N, C-alpha and C positions, 0 to 999 in steps of 0.2 A: 214882785213885781206888781199886780195888781193890789189893793188894798184890800183885806178879808172882811172888812166890812161891807166892802160896796160889793166883792163876789158874795156875799150871802144875802146882799139886799136884791141880788137878781136870781135867787135861788140854787146857789150852788150849796154843794154838802162835802162834810169832810171822811174818808175812808182810810183804817189804816191796811198798812202791808207789812209783811216780814220780810226779813233779810231772804234776798234769792228770790223772791217771787216776781213772776213777769208782770208788769201793769198791763202792755200793749206788746204786739209782735210787728216786727217789719211786714208791711204788706196788709195790716188790717185795717179794716175802715176806722174814721175817726168819730168818736162819740162825743168826748169831751176835752174841754179844756182843763191842763193838770197844773196845779204848783204845789209846792212842797212847804209844807209847814213845817215838819221836823225833819233828821236825816236825811239822806243822801241817797241819788237815782243816777246810776250810769245808763249813757243812751248809747247805742251802740249796733254793729252788723256784725255775724257769725258767719265765717267764712267756710266752706267745705271740710276743712281740718276741723271744725270747731273753735276757732280760735275769734278771740274778742276784738274787734277795731273800733276802739272807745272815741267819739267825737265830742262826746263831754259829759262831765261828773256835775249833776244839779245839786244843789246845795240849798238849806231850807229859805225861802223867798224868791226862789228862782220858779220859773217855770219852763218846761219842756215837752218835746213831741209838738211843736207849734204848727208846722209845716200845712197840714192837712185841713188847719183850720183856716188858710187861706187860699188854698188851691184847689180844696176839694178832692185830693188825692188821697191816695193809702198813707199808712206811716211808713216813711223813707227807712226806720233804724226801730230796733227794739228798746225797751226801757225796763229796765232790771233795777230791785232793791238792793242798793248796798249794804243798807242796813233796816231795821225797824222804822218804819215810816208812818207818816200821817200827811196824807195828801189833801187838797182841797179839790172839787172838780164842779164843772160846770158845761151843761149840755150845748152843744156845738150852735144848734140856733142860737140859744140865750148869750153865748159867748159873742157871734155876730152883732146883734143886738145892740151889746153894751158898746163892744168897737163901734157902730155906727152914730151911737149917741156920745162918745166921749175921746173924740179927735188926738185928743192929746195921749191918749193910750196907744192908739196906732202909729204916732209918731214914737212913743218909747220901743214898740217892737220894731220899727224901720230901724230904730238905731240899736237894738240888740242884735237882728239880722246882720246888721253890715260890721259890728265888733265882731261876732263869729266869723262871719266872711272873712276879714281881715287877717285874724288866728290862722283860717285854715291855709290861706293865700302864705302865711309865713310858715307854717309848716310844712307845704309842700315845697317851699323854696329850701329849707334845711334837708330836706329827704334826698334833693336833688344832689348834695354834697358826700352824700353816701357818707355822713362823719354822725356816729352814736352820739358823740358830745355833744355836736352842734344840735340834734334835735332834741335831747335832752335838757340844753341849757334854754334853747328856744322855751319849751316847755314850760320849765321850771320858770324863767322870767314872764310869760305870760301869768302863769298862775299867782304870782307875788304883785306884778302890777294890777291885777285883778282882784284881790285880796282873797283867792280862791285856794282849797287845800291847802291852806296855812294856817297853822296855827297864831293869833294874834299876840300871844304873850312869850312864845319861846320860840315862833319860828320853825317849828316842828313840818317838817312834807308829810299832808295827812295821806298820802296815796303808796298802795302797795307797788312793788318792783313789778309783779303782775299786772295792775293799772297801768304801769307808766310803759311797759313794752306795749299794750295796749293800745294807747294814745300815741306812739311814736312810731309803730310797724315795725319793732325790733323785739329779738326774741328775747325773756328773762335773761337767760345766761350773760347774753350783752348789756343790757341795763346792768347788773350786778358788776361785771368786770369795769364798765365805764365808768358807775358811779364811787369805784374805789380807786380808779386813777384821777377823777376828779377831787376825790378825797384828800388823795396824797398831794395835789396840784392846791390846795387850799381852797378849792371853790365851795367844798361842802362841806359838813360838819357828819359824822357818823357817830353815834353812840349805843350802845346795844343795839345794834339792827335798825336804830331810827333816823332818820335823815333831816339835816337841821340846814338851814340857807337862808342866810341873814341878810345877803345884797344880792343886788342883779349881779348875774356871771356874764361875764365879756365873751363874746360872740366872736369866734375866729374862725371863719368857713375854711375848709380843708381845699 
């Protein structure tokens, strides 16, 4: 998102986190701008039953948890490391000064937020259909269009069934059954439990 050398020039520092470690929690006060150098982080809310509602999975080069940097509110969601990660973080006041002096970065964040909002609208629309296949197909198509969570060489989907469930509002059992149906229809390939998808999936609303 932001060039590492630029962040370092403004005083950013690196931090290592381990798999499963919480980076910040929902309702915490914001102290830093976070950007991933390596690994992946899921950004989520947890309901009363302990189920995760995953909003996004950040990958290397991407930022996450930016809302409080712009509205001075608390974090809207929790960030947890999916893998061992290296982060780069910049103090919030320094981030504000950096944005003020680099208007192109403000435009880049505006485009980023707009893109995420469009995806949320698409996901909400698919949820209204009550079709698990539509929800999963929309998610897969979005990830492929953004070159996220897919192996660029073999087209393997790098999400677990649990993570797909958390991103679509479905139960894991429903995800497993639906993806099996999609495999039988030729929309997905499944080998040794791994899911592959080369092309965009045609979405037909129920």
